[in-house]
C-alpha positions as CSV (number, residue, x, y, z in Angstrom):
1,M,92.5,34.2,-64.9
2,K,96.0,34.0,-66.3
3,K,97.2,36.8,-68.6
4,R,98.1,35.6,-72.1
5,V,101.2,36.8,-73.8
6,L,102.5,36.2,-77.4
7,I,106.3,36.2,-77.5
8,V,107.8,36.9,-80.9
9,D,111.5,36.4,-81.3
10,D,113.7,34.7,-83.9
11,D,116.1,33.4,-81.2
12,T,114.8,30.3,-79.4
13,R,117.0,31.0,-76.4
14,N,115.3,34.3,-75.8
15,I,111.9,32.7,-76.1
16,F,112.9,29.9,-73.7
17,A,114.2,32.4,-71.1
18,L,111.3,34.8,-71.3
19,S,108.7,32.0,-71.3
20,A,110.2,30.4,-68.2
21,V,110.2,33.7,-66.3
22,M,106.7,34.6,-67.5
23,R,105.3,31.2,-66.5
24,S,106.8,31.5,-63.1
25,R,104.7,34.6,-62.6
26,S,101.5,32.8,-63.8
27,F,101.4,34.1,-67.4
28,E,100.3,31.9,-70.2
29,C,102.9,32.1,-73.0
30,I,102.5,31.4,-76.7
31,S,105.6,31.9,-78.9
32,C,106.7,32.1,-82.5
33,L,109.9,32.7,-84.4
34,S,108.8,35.3,-86.9
35,A,106.6,38.3,-87.4
36,R,105.0,36.6,-90.3
37,E,103.9,33.7,-88.0
38,A,102.8,36.2,-85.4
39,L,100.6,37.9,-87.9
40,R,99.0,34.6,-88.8
41,I,98.4,33.8,-85.1
42,L,97.0,37.3,-84.4
43,K,94.5,37.0,-87.2
44,G,92.9,34.1,-85.4
45,D,90.5,34.3,-82.5
46,D,92.9,33.6,-79.7
47,H,93.0,36.3,-77.0
48,F,96.2,37.9,-76.0
49,D,96.7,40.5,-73.3
50,A,100.1,41.6,-74.6
51,I,102.7,41.0,-77.4
52,L,106.4,40.9,-76.6
53,L,107.9,41.7,-80.0
54,D,111.6,41.4,-80.9
55,M,112.4,44.5,-83.1
56,M,115.2,42.9,-85.1
57,M,114.1,39.9,-87.0
58,P,115.1,38.7,-90.5
59,D,111.7,38.3,-92.3
60,I,109.7,41.3,-91.1
61,D,111.2,43.4,-88.4
62,G,109.2,44.8,-85.5
63,Y,109.1,48.3,-86.9
64,D,107.2,47.0,-90.0
65,A,105.2,44.4,-88.0
66,I,103.7,46.8,-85.5
67,P,101.5,48.7,-88.0
68,L,100.5,45.4,-89.6
69,I,99.4,44.1,-86.1
70,K,97.5,47.3,-85.4
71,E,95.5,46.8,-88.7
72,I,94.2,43.5,-87.5
73,P,90.6,43.8,-86.2
74,N,90.4,43.4,-82.4
75,R,94.2,43.9,-82.0
76,Q,94.4,47.8,-82.0
77,S,94.3,47.9,-78.2
78,T,96.5,44.8,-77.5
79,M,99.6,46.1,-75.7
80,I,102.8,45.7,-77.7
81,V,106.1,45.7,-75.9
82,A,109.1,46.3,-78.1
83,V,112.0,44.0,-76.9
84,T,115.3,44.9,-78.5
85,A,119.0,44.6,-78.2
86,Q,119.1,48.2,-79.6
87,A,119.6,50.3,-76.5
88,M,121.1,53.4,-78.0
89,I,119.8,56.9,-77.5
90,G,116.6,57.4,-79.5
91,D,115.8,53.7,-79.9
92,R,113.0,53.8,-77.3
93,E,111.5,56.8,-79.2
94,K,111.8,55.0,-82.5
95,C,109.9,52.0,-81.1
96,I,107.2,54.1,-79.7
97,E,106.9,56.0,-83.0
98,A,106.5,52.7,-84.8
99,G,103.4,52.1,-82.5
100,A,104.8,50.1,-79.6
101,D,103.2,50.8,-76.3
102,E,106.3,50.2,-74.3
103,Y,110.0,49.3,-74.7
104,V,112.5,47.1,-72.9
105,A,116.1,46.5,-73.9
106,K,117.9,43.1,-73.9
107,P,119.0,41.7,-71.7
108,V,115.5,42.1,-70.3
109,D,115.1,43.7,-66.9
110,I,112.5,41.3,-65.6
111,D,111.3,43.7,-62.9
112,K,110.8,46.5,-65.5
113,L,108.9,44.1,-67.8
114,F,106.5,42.9,-65.0
115,K,105.9,46.5,-64.0
116,I,104.9,47.2,-67.6
117,L,102.7,44.1,-67.8
118,S,101.0,45.0,-64.5
119,H,99.0,47.5,-66.5
120,I,97.2,44.8,-68.6
C-alpha cells in the first residue's frame, strides 16, 4: 500500500518538485497552499502517514500550525516533518520544540527526506 503524504507549502514550485520526487518513489501526495487549508483537510477522515510542513507561510506559520495539528483527534501520532529555508544554528531545535518529529532544510536533501520517511 502506498504511503500517503500531505505537502503544505505556500510556493507551488516547491509542491510541484516535492510531489514529483515523492510520486517517483510510490508515495501518494496531497497538497495545499496554507496551514489553514491543511487544518481543514486534517480534520477530515483521510489517512496520512506524514505531513511535510513549510515552516514559513503567510497565514499561519508552521510553528503555530504544529500544535493545532496535534490537537486534532487521530493526528497526534502523524509524523510531521518541518521543511524550511531556515537553516541557521538552532532552527532544527526550534522546529522540534514546536512539535515537529523531524526537520529538513531547503533545498531539500531528497535522500535525507526518504530516510526520515522510511520510518513511517
